[in-house]
C-alpha positions in Angstrom: -120.2 25.0 19.6 -121.1 26.6 16.5 -118.5 24.5 15.0 -119.4 21.0 15.9 -123.8 22.3 15.1 -122.4 23.6 11.4 -120.6 20.4 10.9 -123.7 18.5 12.0 -125.8 20.4 10.2 -123.3 19.6 6.5 -123.1 16.3 7.4 -127.3 16.1 7.3 -128.1 18.0 4.8 -125.2 15.2 2.7 -126.9 12.3 3.9 -130.4 13.5 2.4 -128.9 14.8 -0.5 -127.9 11.5 -1.6 -123.9 12.8 -2.3 -122.3 11.3 -4.4 -118.8 10.6 -2.8 -120.9 9.8 0.8 -122.8 6.7 -0.9 -119.6 5.5 -3.0 -117.9 4.9 0.5 -121.0 3.4 2.3 -121.2 1.4 -1.5 -117.6 -0.4 -1.0 -118.1 -0.2 2.7 -121.0 -2.7 2.2 -119.5 -5.1 -0.8 -116.2 -6.0 1.3 -118.1 -6.4 4.2 -121.2 -8.8 2.5 -118.5 -10.7 0.4 -116.2 -11.5 3.4 -119.0 -12.3 5.8 -120.6 -14.6 3.0 -117.3 -16.6 2.7 -116.1 -16.2 6.0 -119.7 -18.0 7.2 -119.2 -20.7 4.2 -116.3 -21.8 5.8 -117.2 -21.3 10.2 -120.7 -22.3 9.8 -119.4 -26.1 8.2 -116.9 -25.6 11.0 -118.3 -24.7 13.8 -120.7 -28.1 13.1 -117.8 -30.4 13.1 -116.0 -29.3 16.2 -119.7 -29.2 17.9 -120.4 -33.2 16.7 -116.6 -34.2 15.7 -114.8 -36.5 18.1 -111.0 -34.9 17.2 -109.0 -34.7 19.7 -107.9 -31.8 21.5 -111.3 -30.7 21.1 -110.9 -28.6 24.0 -108.3 -27.1 22.8 -109.1 -25.7 19.7 -112.2 -24.1 20.7 -109.7 -22.2 23.6 -107.9 -21.5 20.9 -110.6 -20.3 18.6 -112.4 -17.7 21.6 -108.5 -16.4 21.7 -108.4 -15.5 17.8 -111.7 -13.4 18.5 -109.6 -10.9 20.2 -107.3 -10.8 17.6 -106.7 -7.0 16.8 -107.1 -5.9 12.8 -103.3 -4.5 12.8 -101.9 -7.6 13.2 -104.5 -9.6 10.4 -103.2 -6.1 8.7 -100.1 -6.9 8.3 -99.7 -10.7 8.2 -102.4 -10.3 5.1 -99.5 -7.7 4.3 -96.7 -9.7 4.3 -98.1 -12.5 2.0 -100.0 -10.1 -1.0 -97.0 -7.4 -0.6 -94.7 -7.7 -4.1 -92.6 -9.4 -1.9 -94.4 -11.5 -0.4 -95.4 -14.9 -1.9 -99.1 -14.1 -3.2 -97.3 -10.7 -5.0 -97.5 -11.8 -8.3 -101.5 -11.8 -7.5 -101.5 -7.7 -7.0 -103.9 -8.6 -4.3 -103.1 -5.5 -2.6 -104.4 -2.2 -2.2 -107.5 -3.2 -3.8 -111.0 -4.3 -1.9 -109.7 -8.6 -2.4 -107.0 -7.6 -0.1 -109.4 -5.7 2.3 -111.9 -9.1 2.0 -109.4 -12.0 2.6 -108.1 -9.9 5.8 -111.8 -9.2 7.0 -112.4 -13.5 6.4 -109.7 -14.5 8.6 -111.0 -11.5 11.1 -114.4 -13.1 10.9 -113.8 -16.9 10.9 -113.7 -17.0 15.0 -116.6 -15.3 14.8 -119.2 -16.7 13.0 -117.0 -20.3 14.1 -117.3 -19.8 17.7 -120.9 -18.5 17.9 -122.5 -21.6 15.5 -120.7 -23.7 18.3 -122.4 -22.2 21.1 -126.2 -22.1 19.1 -125.8 -26.1 18.0 -124.0 -27.7 21.7 -127.6 -25.6 22.8 -129.3 -28.2 21.0 -130.8 -30.8 22.4 -129.5 -33.8 22.1 -132.7 -35.9 21.5 -132.8 -34.1 18.2 -130.2 -35.7 16.9 -131.0 -39.4 18.4 -134.8 -39.0 17.2 -133.1 -38.3 13.5 -131.6 -40.9 13.4 -133.6 -43.8 15.0 -136.3 -42.2 12.2 -133.6 -43.4 10.1 -131.8 -40.2 8.7 -128.6 -40.5 7.7 -125.9 -38.3 8.6 -126.3 -35.3 6.1 -130.0 -35.6 6.9 -129.3 -35.8 10.7 -127.1 -32.4 9.9 -130.0 -30.6 8.8 -131.8 -30.8 11.0 -129.8 -29.9 13.7 -129.2 -26.8 11.2 -133.0 -26.3 11.3 -133.0 -26.2 14.8 -130.1 -24.0 14.9 -130.7 -21.6 12.6 -131.7 -18.5 14.4 -128.3 -18.8 16.4 -125.8 -19.2 13.3 -128.1 -15.9 11.7 -127.3 -14.0 14.9 -124.0 -15.3 14.3 -123.6 -14.2 11.0 -125.3 -10.4 12.1 -122.3 -10.3 14.5 -119.5 -11.1 12.5 -121.1 -8.7 9.4 -121.1 -6.1 12.6 -118.0 -6.3 13.7 -115.5 -5.7 9.7 -118.5 -3.5 8.7 -116.7 -1.4 12.0 -112.7 -2.2 11.4 -110.2 0.4 10.5 -107.0 -1.4 11.0 -107.5 -4.2 7.8 -109.1 -1.2 5.1 -106.6 1.1 6.1 -103.8 -1.5 5.5 -104.6 -3.8 3.1 -106.9 -1.6 1.1 -104.7 2.1 0.8 -107.9 4.3 1.2 -107.6 4.7 -2.6 -110.7 7.2 -3.2 -113.5 5.6 -5.5 -112.4 1.9 -5.3 -111.0 0.6 -2.0 -112.3 3.4 -0.1 -114.5 2.5 3.8 -116.3 4.1 5.9 -114.1 4.2 8.7 -110.9 4.8 6.8 -112.7 7.6 4.7 -113.7 9.2 8.3 -110.0 8.7 9.7 -108.5 10.7 6.2 -111.7 13.3 6.6 -110.6 14.2 10.6 -107.0 14.8 9.4 -107.9 17.0 6.5 -110.2 18.6 9.4 -112.9 17.9 7.2 -115.7 17.3 9.5 -119.2 16.8 7.7 -118.2 14.2 5.6 -116.5 12.6 8.7 -119.8 12.7 10.4 -122.2 12.4 7.6 -120.3 8.6 7.0 -120.5 8.2 10.9 -124.8 8.8 11.2 -124.4 6.0 8.7 -122.4 4.0 10.1 -124.5 4.5 13.0 -127.5 4.3 12.0 -126.6 0.4 10.1 -124.7 -1.0 13.4 -128.0 -0.2 15.1 -129.9 -1.8 12.0 -127.8 -4.4 12.4 -128.1 -5.0 16.6 -131.9 -5.1 16.2 -131.3 -8.0 13.9 -129.0 -9.7 16.2 -131.0 -9.2 19.0 -134.2 -10.8 17.3 -132.8 -13.8 16.0 -131.1 -14.1 19.6 -134.1 -13.8 21.2 -135.7 -16.0 18.8 -133.1 -18.5 19.4 -133.1 -18.9 23.1 -137.6 -18.9 22.7 
């Protein structure tokens, strides 16, 4: 018990004292997670809109596949991407392996289905009369799409926040593709795993506290925008 209390006190000291190594790791995590979320949003939101309103064959099957991809294990994505960016892979000459770019690539694959599915859910709940009214008033297809996206903005924002929460706490992709290199590709989750293996719990607990704080803030934002969307 004393060991846990001492580790917890040391962790609080690291957080409050602005430990350089701690905040460097947090910075890498926020950087890769933010980039991957932005890229996934740029891909997932238009795709979700297209699936919602487009008349495409096999639409239900496509949505089923997207829902299935929500449960795709991170280690499977890590193995898949590793096969492409390793030295013997198709993208080997780009030297992406064990870099933040590799983590971003894997995380984008992880959360594009999240953003797409939640965007589809948000847009599908918009009353059809918005589209009909916009078209009756002379709006073209692009303007009509803008009206629909504006009405679904809270649900789409919640989708983006949920995607960010998914990648900020994942470990498989970051470990397999980033290599956990100190000061370069070490994220909060990979650093926690390393510190645990070393038996150095202070930094691991400090990172856990920061991660829990971020997760709590993300969930507050997610529920806020969900509440605004449902109202």
